[in-house]
Backbone as CSV, one residue per row, in Angstrom:
resi,resn,N_x,N_y,N_z,CA_x,CA_y,CA_z,C_x,C_y,C_z
1,MET,0.840,-1.190,0.000,0.000,0.000,0.000,0.871,1.235,0.000
2,GLU,0.305,2.366,-0.380,1.058,3.609,-0.434,1.031,4.282,0.921
3,ILE,2.146,4.873,1.342,2.207,5.606,2.589,1.524,6.939,2.391
4,ARG,0.437,7.188,3.065,-0.320,8.409,2.900,0.428,9.571,3.528
5,GLY,0.222,10.741,2.958,0.839,11.932,3.500,2.253,12.138,3.033
6,SER,2.770,11.272,2.187,4.127,11.396,1.695,4.116,11.990,0.309
7,GLY,5.107,12.796,-0.001,5.259,13.320,-1.347,4.502,14.610,-1.541
8,ASN,4.604,15.149,-2.715,3.971,16.409,-3.068,2.479,16.211,-3.257
9,PRO,1.622,16.981,-2.544,0.170,16.823,-2.707,-0.289,17.055,-4.138
10,LEU,0.416,17.916,-4.870,0.046,18.161,-6.260,0.227,16.911,-7.104
11,HIS,1.239,16.101,-6.765,1.460,14.862,-7.505,0.307,13.895,-7.268
12,HIS,-0.193,13.850,-6.028,-1.327,12.974,-5.729,-2.571,13.454,-6.461
13,LEU,-2.771,14.780,-6.513,-3.915,15.325,-7.241,-3.814,14.998,-8.719
14,ALA,-2.592,15.159,-9.279,-2.397,14.853,-10.696,-2.691,13.389,-10.977
15,PHE,-2.271,12.503,-10.056,-2.536,11.076,-10.242,-4.030,10.789,-10.211
16,ALA,-4.740,11.447,-9.278,-6.179,11.243,-9.185,-6.884,11.701,-10.455
17,LEU,-6.444,12.840,-10.990,-7.043,13.346,-12.221,-6.748,12.426,-13.399
18,ARG,-5.521,11.910,-13.464,-5.173,10.992,-14.549,-6.004,9.717,-14.449
19,SER,-6.196,9.235,-13.206,-6.979,8.017,-13.021,-8.411,8.238,-13.468
20,ALA,-8.977,9.388,-13.089,-10.338,9.703,-13.517,-10.408,9.852,-15.024
21,GLY,-9.398,10.514,-15.588,-9.353,10.662,-17.039,-9.226,9.334,-17.741
22,GLY,-8.471,8.412,-17.136,-8.340,7.088,-17.725,-9.655,6.339,-17.758
23,GLN,-10.458,6.502,-16.694,-11.775,5.867,-16.680,-12.651,6.405,-17.804
24,VAL,-12.611,7.719,-18.012,-13.404,8.329,-19.075,-12.947,7.836,-20.439
25,MET,-11.610,7.782,-20.632,-11.077,7.332,-21.920,-11.501,5.901,-22.220
26,ARG,-11.561,5.054,-21.182,-11.964,3.667,-21.415,-13.423,3.572,-21.840
27,LEU,-14.218,4.565,-21.418,-15.614,4.564,-21.829,-15.796,5.116,-23.237
28,VAL,-14.968,6.093,-23.595,-15.136,6.796,-24.874,-14.428,6.072,-26.011
29,TYR,-13.211,5.605,-25.759,-12.406,5.020,-26.830,-12.445,3.493,-26.783
30,PRO,-12.457,2.855,-27.934,-12.494,1.393,-27.971,-11.162,0.803,-27.524
31,PRO,-11.162,-0.427,-27.005,-9.913,-1.067,-26.589,-9.068,-1.446,-27.805
32,ILE,-7.818,-1.046,-27.791,-6.909,-1.378,-28.880,-5.633,-1.974,-28.317
33,CYS,-4.913,-2.714,-29.143,-3.649,-3.330,-28.758,-2.636,-2.240,-28.420
34,ALA,-1.947,-2.388,-27.282,-0.941,-1.415,-26.862,0.302,-1.470,-27.737
35,GLY,0.427,-2.536,-28.533,1.596,-2.658,-29.389,1.399,-2.167,-30.795
36,CYS,0.251,-2.527,-31.418,0.058,-2.202,-32.830,-1.189,-1.376,-33.114
37,GLY,-2.107,-1.264,-32.155,-3.268,-0.410,-32.329,-4.509,-1.072,-32.902
38,ILE,-4.485,-2.391,-33.171,-5.696,-3.032,-33.684,-6.669,-3.270,-32.524
39,MET,-7.914,-3.508,-32.855,-8.940,-3.722,-31.837,-8.654,-4.989,-31.028
40,THR,-8.874,-4.894,-29.721,-8.705,-6.046,-28.832,-9.922,-6.132,-27.920
41,GLY,-9.931,-7.140,-27.069,-11.046,-7.299,-26.155,-10.924,-6.466,-24.899
42,ASP,-9.708,-6.011,-24.568,-9.478,-5.273,-23.330,-8.605,-4.059,-23.593
43,HIS,-8.738,-3.067,-22.716,-7.862,-1.906,-22.770,-6.482,-2.285,-22.216
44,ALA,-5.443,-1.587,-22.703,-4.066,-1.800,-22.241,-3.697,-3.283,-22.301
45,ALA,-4.002,-3.902,-23.428,-3.691,-5.312,-23.644,-3.002,-5.452,-24.991
46,LEU,-2.543,-6.665,-25.295,-1.869,-6.937,-26.557,-2.677,-7.924,-27.382
47,CYS,-2.600,-7.768,-28.691,-3.160,-8.778,-29.578,-2.261,-10.004,-29.551
48,SER,-2.731,-11.095,-30.132,-1.964,-12.346,-30.074,-0.639,-12.230,-30.809
49,VAL,-0.602,-11.475,-31.916,0.641,-11.335,-32.684,1.681,-10.563,-31.881
50,CYS,1.283,-9.446,-31.291,2.219,-8.649,-30.498,2.673,-9.419,-29.262
51,TRP,1.750,-10.123,-28.637,2.103,-10.896,-27.439,3.194,-11.916,-27.745
52,GLN,3.064,-12.593,-28.870,4.051,-13.610,-29.216,5.408,-13.021,-29.569
53,SER,5.441,-11.734,-29.904,6.713,-11.113,-30.271,7.490,-10.561,-29.085
54,VAL,6.834,-10.446,-27.924,7.513,-9.907,-26.737,8.503,-10.948,-26.213
55,ARG,9.724,-10.493,-25.942,10.757,-11.403,-25.424,10.826,-11.266,-23.901
56,PHE,10.077,-12.126,-23.234,10.097,-12.145,-21.778,11.416,-12.738,-21.286
57,ILE,11.912,-12.196,-20.193,13.182,-12.669,-19.638,12.908,-13.814,-18.680
58,GLU,13.432,-14.964,-19.017,13.294,-16.161,-18.193,14.690,-16.689,-17.863
59,ARG,14.766,-17.540,-16.857,16.043,-18.195,-16.593,16.429,-19.061,-17.791
60,PRO,17.741,-19.186,-18.105,18.868,-18.815,-17.248,19.278,-17.352,-17.373
61,TYR,19.569,-16.747,-16.241,20.129,-15.398,-16.226,21.021,-15.235,-15.001
62,CYS,21.842,-14.194,-15.024,22.726,-13.904,-13.902,21.880,-13.634,-12.663
63,GLU,22.192,-14.315,-11.578,21.403,-14.171,-10.364,21.569,-12.803,-9.723
64,ILE,22.609,-12.065,-10.075,22.813,-10.724,-9.524,22.179,-9.673,-10.430
65,THR,22.615,-9.595,-11.665,22.163,-8.520,-12.557,20.870,-8.836,-13.285
66,GLY,20.492,-10.112,-13.342,19.317,-10.506,-14.109,19.549,-10.543,-15.600
67,ALA,20.787,-10.340,-16.043,21.107,-10.372,-17.467,20.998,-11.805,-17.990
68,PRO,20.242,-12.017,-19.070,20.031,-13.381,-19.550,21.267,-13.973,-20.205
69,PHE,21.484,-15.270,-19.950,22.527,-16.030,-20.638,21.947,-16.605,-21.929
70,ASP,22.823,-16.882,-22.877,22.342,-17.455,-24.133,22.235,-18.973,-24.071
71,HIS,22.700,-19.586,-22.968,22.481,-21.009,-22.768,22.501,-21.286,-21.268
72,ASP,21.968,-22.420,-20.875,21.824,-22.764,-19.471,23.160,-23.177,-18.885
73,ARG,23.627,-22.430,-17.900,24.898,-22.751,-17.239,24.694,-23.420,-15.894
74,GLY,23.455,-23.645,-15.546,23.176,-24.215,-14.244,22.578,-23.176,-13.319
75,GLU,21.965,-23.641,-12.256,21.244,-22.746,-11.355,22.195,-21.933,-10.496
76,GLY,21.842,-20.680,-10.259,22.574,-19.838,-9.325,23.866,-19.246,-9.844
77,LEU,24.102,-19.254,-11.154,25.355,-18.751,-11.676,25.314,-17.239,-11.868
78,VAL,26.505,-16.647,-11.830,26.664,-15.199,-11.907,27.501,-14.869,-13.129
79,SER,27.174,-13.775,-13.804,27.902,-13.380,-15.010,29.309,-12.896,-14.662
80,PRO,30.245,-13.037,-15.590,31.611,-12.539,-15.350,31.639,-11.051,-15.033
81,GLU,30.738,-10.279,-15.656,30.699,-8.833,-15.402,30.344,-8.535,-13.950
82,ALA,29.384,-9.294,-13.400,28.969,-9.065,-12.018,30.054,-9.477,-11.030
83,ILE,30.866,-10.453,-11.412,31.980,-10.872,-10.562,33.100,-9.830,-10.604
84,ALA,33.401,-9.354,-11.790,34.493,-8.390,-11.950,34.135,-7.026,-11.363
85,GLN,32.885,-6.590,-11.545,32.443,-5.291,-11.041,31.084,-5.457,-10.359
86,PRO,31.090,-5.922,-9.113,29.812,-6.139,-8.421,29.010,-4.836,-8.314
87,PRO,27.737,-4.871,-8.645,26.923,-3.657,-8.558,26.650,-3.264,-7.115
88,ALA,26.233,-2.016,-6.923,25.915,-1.533,-5.583,24.652,-2.194,-5.048
89,TYR,23.718,-2.522,-5.946,22.484,-3.177,-5.525,22.713,-4.672,-5.323
90,GLY,21.766,-5.332,-4.677,21.882,-6.760,-4.434,21.532,-7.588,-5.650
91,LYS,20.315,-7.384,-6.187,19.838,-8.112,-7.361,19.031,-7.161,-8.239
92,ALA,19.037,-7.446,-9.541,18.194,-6.707,-10.481,17.381,-7.707,-11.292
93,ARG,16.129,-7.361,-11.516,15.244,-8.182,-12.332,14.505,-7.288,-13.315
94,ALA,14.178,-7.830,-14.479,13.402,-7.112,-15.487,12.442,-8.095,-16.137
95,ALA,11.315,-7.573,-16.622,10.294,-8.446,-17.193,10.592,-8.836,-18.633
96,VAL,11.067,-7.875,-19.442,11.202,-8.097,-20.885,12.471,-7.445,-21.405
97,LEU,12.873,-7.855,-22.604,13.949,-7.182,-23.309,13.386,-5.962,-24.029
98,TYR,14.187,-4.916,-24.072,13.736,-3.622,-24.578,13.881,-3.563,-26.094
99,ASP,12.911,-4.145,-26.785,12.899,-4.056,-28.239,11.469,-4.275,-28.731
100,GLY,11.229,-3.943,-29.990,9.936,-4.205,-30.613,8.758,-3.652,-29.836
101,VAL,7.795,-4.526,-29.584,6.569,-4.135,-28.900,6.852,-3.611,-27.496
102,ALA,7.747,-4.264,-26.767,8.064,-3.831,-25.407,8.633,-2.417,-25.398
103,ARG,9.444,-2.105,-26.370,9.995,-0.753,-26.484,8.883,0.265,-26.740
104,ARG,7.936,-0.070,-27.630,6.839,0.849,-27.917,5.966,1.065,-26.680
105,ILE,5.747,0.014,-25.912,4.957,0.146,-24.691,5.669,1.065,-23.692
106,ALA,6.969,0.829,-23.475,7.732,1.645,-22.525,7.760,3.103,-22.956
107,GLN,7.921,3.350,-24.246,7.956,4.719,-24.734,6.572,5.364,-24.689
108,GLY,5.529,4.562,-24.845,4.180,5.089,-24.713,3.916,5.606,-23.313
109,LEU,4.337,4.851,-22.301,4.182,5.291,-20.919,5.017,6.535,-20.638
110,LYS,6.233,6.562,-21.178,7.183,7.617,-20.835,6.925,8.924,-21.568
111,TYR,6.575,8.831,-22.846,6.525,10.038,-23.677,5.137,10.398,-24.213
112,SER,4.180,9.480,-24.141,2.898,9.707,-24.805,1.714,9.735,-23.852
113,ASP,1.980,9.998,-22.566,0.900,10.120,-21.581,0.039,8.863,-21.486
114,ARG,0.638,7.691,-21.730,-0.113,6.444,-21.641,0.040,5.835,-20.247
115,ALA,-0.362,6.590,-19.231,-0.270,6.088,-17.862,-1.148,4.860,-17.655
116,ASP,-2.127,4.666,-18.535,-2.998,3.494,-18.427,-2.253,2.190,-18.662
117,LEU,-1.058,2.268,-19.260,-0.271,1.062,-19.519,0.448,0.542,-18.272
118,ALA,0.544,1.371,-17.245,1.350,1.020,-16.078,0.870,-0.258,-15.398
119,GLU,-0.442,-0.450,-15.333,-0.973,-1.635,-14.642,-0.551,-2.916,-15.353
120,MET,-0.654,-2.952,-16.675,-0.245,-4.127,-17.435,1.252,-4.365,-17.288
121,MET,2.036,-3.312,-17.418,3.482,-3.436,-17.299,3.876,-3.916,-15.912
122,ALA,3.221,-3.394,-14.897,3.525,-3.787,-13.522,3.197,-5.257,-13.275
123,ALA,2.127,-5.750,-13.895,1.780,-7.166,-13.730,2.895,-8.058,-14.266
124,TRP,3.484,-7.674,-15.396,4.616,-8.424,-15.934,5.808,-8.329,-14.988
125,MET,6.024,-7.157,-14.401,7.147,-6.953,-13.487,6.994,-7.794,-12.218
126,VAL,5.781,-7.874,-11.703,5.546,-8.671,-10.498,5.848,-10.135,-10.769
127,ARG,5.461,-10.611,-11.931,5.753,-12.003,-12.295,7.254,-12.243,-12.387
128,ALA,7.976,-11.303,-12.998,9.416,-11.486,-13.203,10.225,-11.251,-11.937
129,GLY,9.723,-10.415,-11.047,10.523,-10.011,-9.890,10.010,-10.483,-8.561
130,ARG,9.317,-11.606,-8.546,8.736,-12.078,-7.298,9.779,-12.233,-6.192
131,ASP,10.981,-12.703,-6.524,11.989,-12.907,-5.476,12.438,-11.589,-4.860
132,VAL,12.667,-10.554,-5.672,13.123,-9.287,-5.106,11.975,-8.531,-4.443
133,ILE,10.751,-8.750,-4.903,9.591,-8.143,-4.238,9.424,-8.745,-2.846
134,ASP,9.504,-10.058,-2.763,9.347,-10.724,-1.470,10.434,-10.315,-0.487
135,ASP,11.612,-9.966,-0.994,12.735,-9.581,-0.139,12.736,-8.100,0.224
136,SER,11.682,-7.374,-0.123,11.653,-5.933,0.121,10.662,-5.568,1.220
137,ASP,10.947,-4.431,1.890,10.040,-3.863,2.878,9.240,-2.702,2.296
138,VAL,9.845,-1.992,1.355,9.233,-0.783,0.815,9.671,-0.602,-0.634
139,ILE,8.828,0.020,-1.424,9.135,0.272,-2.832,9.351,1.761,-3.048
140,ILE,10.424,2.091,-3.772,10.757,3.478,-4.104,11.021,3.548,-5.603
141,ALA,10.559,4.609,-6.239,10.784,4.801,-7.673,11.998,5.688,-7.903
142,VAL,12.702,5.468,-9.006,13.751,6.391,-9.424,13.076,7.718,-9.753
143,PRO,13.448,8.807,-9.075,12.720,10.067,-9.244,13.179,10.874,-10.455
144,LEU,12.301,11.752,-10.917,12.635,12.754,-11.919,12.968,14.066,-11.222
145,HIS,13.801,14.883,-11.868,14.010,16.234,-11.365,12.716,17.026,-11.556
146,ARG,12.453,17.992,-10.674,11.174,18.713,-10.703,10.930,19.402,-12.037
147,ARG,11.976,19.864,-12.710,11.770,20.534,-14.000,11.294,19.548,-15.059
148,ARG,11.884,18.365,-15.071,11.441,17.365,-16.040,10.070,16.819,-15.677
149,LEU,9.796,16.695,-14.382,8.484,16.249,-13.951,7.411,17.234,-14.396
150,PHE,7.720,18.521,-14.328,6.766,19.552,-14.749,6.478,19.448,-16.244
151,SER,7.518,19.203,-17.032,7.333,19.146,-18.482,6.690,17.836,-18.927
152,ARG,6.944,16.753,-18.186,6.421,15.443,-18.582,5.097,15.116,-17.919
153,HIS,4.721,15.857,-16.886,3.438,15.736,-16.180,3.410,14.611,-15.151
154,TYR,4.134,13.554,-15.350,4.213,12.506,-14.336,5.506,11.728,-14.519
155,ASN,5.891,11.005,-13.456,7.088,10.177,-13.480,6.676,8.751,-13.828
156,GLN,7.123,8.270,-14.972,6.709,6.938,-15.422,7.174,5.855,-14.453
157,SER,8.330,6.040,-13.825,8.822,5.046,-12.867,7.947,5.004,-11.621
158,ALA,7.452,6.171,-11.203,6.552,6.217,-10.049,5.221,5.546,-10.361
159,GLU,4.739,5.707,-11.600,3.497,5.034,-11.985,3.665,3.519,-11.914
160,LEU,4.812,3.025,-12.373,5.085,1.590,-12.300,5.237,1.137,-10.851
161,ALA,5.963,1.917,-10.045,6.176,1.557,-8.638,4.854,1.504,-7.885
162,ARG,3.988,2.477,-8.146,2.688,2.517,-7.477,1.864,1.290,-7.855
163,ALA,1.899,0.921,-9.129,1.132,-0.241,-9.580,1.714,-1.539,-9.041
164,VAL,3.044,-1.657,-9.003,3.686,-2.849,-8.433,3.321,-2.980,-6.958
165,ALA,3.332,-1.863,-6.236,2.969,-1.888,-4.821,1.527,-2.337,-4.636
166,ARG,0.639,-1.837,-5.473,-0.772,-2.196,-5.372,-0.983,-3.691,-5.653
167,LEU,-0.280,-4.220,-6.635,-0.448,-5.624,-7.005,0.218,-6.578,-6.012
168,SER,1.295,-6.116,-5.377,2.073,-6.987,-4.495,1.739,-6.813,-3.020
169,GLY,1.039,-5.720,-2.675,0.732,-5.467,-1.279,1.869,-4.843,-0.499
170,LYS,2.916,-4.412,-1.179,4.049,-3.758,-0.521,3.790,-2.259,-0.383
171,ARG,4.530,-1.625,0.526,4.402,-0.185,0.723,5.128,0.574,-0.383
172,PHE,4.540,1.662,-0.822,5.179,2.562,-1.779,5.457,3.879,-1.076
173,LEU,6.706,4.323,-1.118,7.110,5.571,-0.482,7.473,6.568,-1.569
174,PRO,6.553,7.442,-1.973,6.795,8.343,-3.108,7.925,9.323,-2.877
175,ALA,8.151,9.735,-1.614,9.141,10.772,-1.325,10.433,10.201,-0.772
176,GLY,10.681,8.916,-0.981,11.858,8.290,-0.382,13.181,8.718,-0.966
177,LEU,13.159,9.243,-2.188,14.392,9.641,-2.850,14.099,10.829,-3.747
178,HIS,15.000,11.813,-3.761,14.847,12.990,-4.607,15.981,13.060,-5.624
179,ARG,15.662,13.576,-6.805,16.704,13.913,-7.780,17.006,15.399,-7.584
180,VAL,18.157,15.683,-6.999,18.476,17.047,-6.572,19.240,17.830,-7.623
181,ARG,19.660,17.154,-8.680,20.392,17.837,-9.748,19.800,17.443,-11.085
182,ALA,19.503,18.441,-11.904,18.991,18.170,-13.247,20.093,17.552,-14.091
183,THR,19.789,16.488,-14.781,20.769,15.795,-15.614,20.294,15.796,-17.058
184,GLN,21.240,15.655,-17.988,20.845,15.540,-19.384,20.280,14.154,-19.639
185,ARG,19.577,14.002,-20.721,19.000,12.704,-21.049,20.118,11.685,-21.264
186,GLN,19.881,10.456,-20.800,20.882,9.402,-20.900,20.958,8.794,-22.298
187,VAL,19.913,8.992,-23.099,19.863,8.389,-24.432,21.065,8.849,-25.258
188,GLY,21.795,7.885,-25.823,22.929,8.189,-26.677,24.250,8.297,-25.952
189,LEU,24.240,8.249,-24.616,25.477,8.351,-23.847,26.056,6.962,-23.591
190,GLY,27.376,6.870,-23.552,28.050,5.636,-23.195,28.055,5.438,-21.693
191,LEU,28.612,4.315,-21.251,28.593,3.973,-19.832,29.267,5.042,-18.979
192,ARG,30.481,5.445,-19.328,31.203,6.425,-18.515,30.462,7.763,-18.479
193,ALA,29.940,8.179,-19.618,29.197,9.441,-19.671,27.917,9.354,-18.849
194,ARG,27.267,8.210,-18.882,26.063,8.025,-18.070,26.395,8.080,-16.583
195,GLN,27.484,7.450,-16.196,27.888,7.471,-14.794,28.188,8.887,-14.331
196,ASP,28.904,9.642,-15.160,29.219,11.033,-14.816,27.951,11.875,-14.751
197,ASN,27.012,11.580,-15.631,25.794,12.371,-15.730,24.944,12.275,-14.463
198,VAL,24.891,11.098,-13.850,24.011,10.898,-12.689,24.761,10.900,-11.360
199,ARG,26.074,11.121,-11.407,26.830,11.131,-10.145,26.357,12.286,-9.259
200,GLY,25.966,11.968,-8.038,25.503,12.982,-7.102,24.138,13.555,-7.408
201,ALA,23.385,12.902,-8.297,22.090,13.447,-8.710,20.968,13.116,-7.735
202,PHE,21.178,12.126,-6.856,20.115,11.673,-5.966,20.478,11.907,-4.498
203,ARG,19.438,12.111,-3.697,19.646,12.286,-2.260,18.381,11.872,-1.522
204,MET,18.590,11.213,-0.397,17.458,10.871,0.449,17.140,12.050,1.363
205,PRO,15.888,12.520,1.387,15.530,13.617,2.283,15.742,13.228,3.749
206,GLU,16.169,14.187,4.554,16.404,13.923,5.964,15.148,13.405,6.653
207,THR,13.991,13.885,6.216,12.743,13.470,6.850,12.416,12.005,6.620
208,GLN,13.024,11.406,5.571,12.724,10.011,5.244,13.684,9.022,5.904
209,LYS,14.803,9.517,6.416,15.815,8.604,6.962,15.292,7.761,8.119
210,PRO,14.504,8.334,9.046,13.986,7.472,10.124,13.088,6.350,9.610
211,HIS,12.375,6.597,8.511,11.460,5.588,7.963,12.205,4.490,7.198
212,LEU,13.391,4.818,6.693,14.084,3.897,5.800,15.333,3.265,6.400
213,PHE,15.740,3.700,7.569,16.976,3.170,8.153,16.875,1.654,8.348
214,GLY,17.837,0.942,7.755,17.909,-0.499,7.909,16.907,-1.295,7.103
215,THR,16.089,-0.635,6.286,15.051,-1.347,5.531,15.612,-1.967,4.264
216,ARG,14.823,-2.839,3.686,15.138,-3.447,2.389,14.269,-2.764,1.338
217,VAL,14.911,-2.078,0.419,14.199,-1.266,-0.576,14.192,-1.958,-1.929
218,LEU,13.037,-1.912,-2.582,12.941,-2.311,-3.988,12.884,-1.031,-4.810
219,LEU,13.914,-0.798,-5.609,14.018,0.395,-6.443,13.440,0.086,-7.818
220,VAL,12.456,0.865,-8.244,11.742,0.594,-9.499,12.075,1.659,-10.537
221,ASP,12.375,1.208,-11.764,12.589,2.104,-12.898,11.941,1.472,-14.118
222,ASP,11.864,2.225,-15.215,11.197,1.682,-16.395,12.122,0.800,-17.227
223,VAL,13.347,1.292,-17.519,14.266,0.556,-18.387,15.667,0.577,-17.783
224,LEU,16.329,-0.569,-17.783,17.718,-0.668,-17.359,18.587,-0.787,-18.601
225,THR,19.509,0.155,-18.758,20.389,0.128,-19.930,21.793,-0.274,-19.496
226,THR,22.567,0.659,-18.993,23.891,0.325,-18.471,23.867,0.084,-16.972
227,GLY,22.795,0.507,-16.320,22.711,0.386,-14.867,23.242,1.595,-14.125
228,ALA,23.704,2.626,-14.844,24.300,3.788,-14.184,23.303,4.514,-13.290
229,THR,22.068,4.655,-13.740,21.073,5.394,-12.963,20.707,4.658,-11.685
230,VAL,20.412,3.364,-11.772,20.035,2.627,-10.562,21.224,2.477,-9.621
231,GLU,22.444,2.443,-10.158,23.633,2.400,-9.296,23.733,3.684,-8.479
232,ALA,23.573,4.833,-9.141,23.662,6.114,-8.433,22.545,6.247,-7.403
233,ALA,21.352,5.822,-7.763,20.229,5.893,-6.832,20.441,4.945,-5.653
234,THR,20.971,3.760,-5.906,21.243,2.800,-4.846,22.252,3.363,-3.850
235,ARG,23.305,3.981,-4.341,24.318,4.547,-3.449,23.724,5.647,-2.583
236,ALA,22.846,6.455,-3.154,22.207,7.515,-2.374,21.327,6.923,-1.274
237,LEU,20.607,5.859,-1.585,19.777,5.211,-0.574,20.627,4.607,0.543
238,LYS,21.730,4.005,0.185,22.589,3.398,1.199,23.278,4.451,2.054
239,ARG,23.640,5.585,1.447,24.194,6.673,2.256,23.168,7.183,3.260
240,GLY,21.905,7.063,2.914,20.839,7.492,3.816,20.498,6.482,4.897
241,GLY,21.124,5.302,4.855,20.920,4.323,5.913,20.121,3.098,5.539
242,VAL,19.719,2.980,4.262,18.992,1.789,3.824,19.887,0.559,3.959
243,GLY,19.296,-0.553,4.370,20.087,-1.750,4.577,20.426,-2.501,3.302
244,GLU,19.451,-2.624,2.398,19.654,-3.404,1.172,18.783,-2.822,0.066
245,VAL,19.292,-2.863,-1.163,18.540,-2.360,-2.315,18.541,-3.415,-3.415
246,ASN,17.367,-3.769,-3.891,17.218,-4.566,-5.102,16.514,-3.713,-6.144
247,VAL,16.612,-4.124,-7.395,16.111,-3.314,-8.508,15.117,-4.127,-9.326
248,LEU,14.036,-3.467,-9.735,13.067,-4.090,-10.628,12.694,-3.094,-11.717
249,THR,12.846,-3.491,-12.975,12.482,-2.639,-14.105,11.524,-3.388,-15.026
250,PHE,10.813,-2.615,-15.830,9.947,-3.242,-16.827,10.779,-3.936,-17.892
251,ALA,11.812,-3.257,-18.399,12.615,-3.805,-19.493,14.093,-3.578,-19.230
252,ARG,14.912,-4.298,-19.968,16.353,-4.072,-19.959,16.865,-4.186,-21.380
253,VAL,17.887,-3.415,-21.656,18.524,-3.444,-22.970,19.492,-4.610,-23.017
254,ALA,19.488,-5.335,-24.119,20.402,-6.461,-24.302,21.322,-6.170,-25.472
255,ARG,22.572,-6.517,-25.313,23.536,-6.380,-26.402,23.636,-7.715,-27.124
256,SER,23.224,-7.731,-28.377,23.271,-8.982,-29.131,24.702,-9.312,-29.526
257,GLY,24.939,-10.595,-29.785,26.245,-11.010,-30.254,27.219,-11.330,-29.153
258,GLU,26.792,-11.205,-27.875,27.666,-11.557,-26.756,27.132,-12.802,-26.098
259,GLU,28.044,-13.538,-25.438,27.612,-14.780,-24.795,26.610,-14.466,-23.695
260,THR,26.859,-13.424,-22.933,25.886,-12.968,-21.942,25.301,-11.683,-22.453
261,LEU,23.990,-11.636,-22.570,23.328,-10.435,-23.076,23.289,-9.411,-21.954
262,TYR,24.438,-8.818,-21.685,24.602,-7.953,-20.513,24.562,-6.496,-20.930
263,ALA,23.722,-5.707,-20.259,23.629,-4.292,-20.566,23.876,-3.465,-19.321
């Protein structure tokens, strides 16, 4: 459940208005496939063709990063990348690979005001991340800077986190982490540039430290690419006193042509 009284009241009002608007849209507009736009039986659903094209992430994958292996190496194995450079977080999980229909869905939520897609996406995330959800006490979303939040109207990661919390019965803490520095868009940047871009960008508010000290946090974002953003956010949470951080995203980018599809 969501912790009441947390976060900006305007954000809660905006969410309520979007929810009401979504109900109206479902009455006015016919249900169409979220991937290709053809008529379907339900809103925010996929047709059979689009559904079959989505690449869901299943084992075998690295038990730390969640990066899929191209063949089964046995249970509980870890990728060479995770051994050589262990991430700040404990485990990361993602529902799908970021391509084709899944990419269009993620971009619809992020750039096209398709907040109605969050529930479907979150259901996939809950299925893929049951282990990290069960190991968490509270859910926190990767935050947007206030200027970008103003221009985009809502934080897509917060919409996913709220829906995951509702489906899983876990607490959602909207104000658990702030983005205190405006950063440039990560799209098109390499790993080092991404790391530099988000370094020092996050901070836990002093008012939240008593609520989060020693807790196990599930950090939710929409897409994991290089991991630079969730790494920076994880470090900020740990500096604030959080005991453990796991990561759950809707999608992750995979690099083809490598033995481990590690991004």
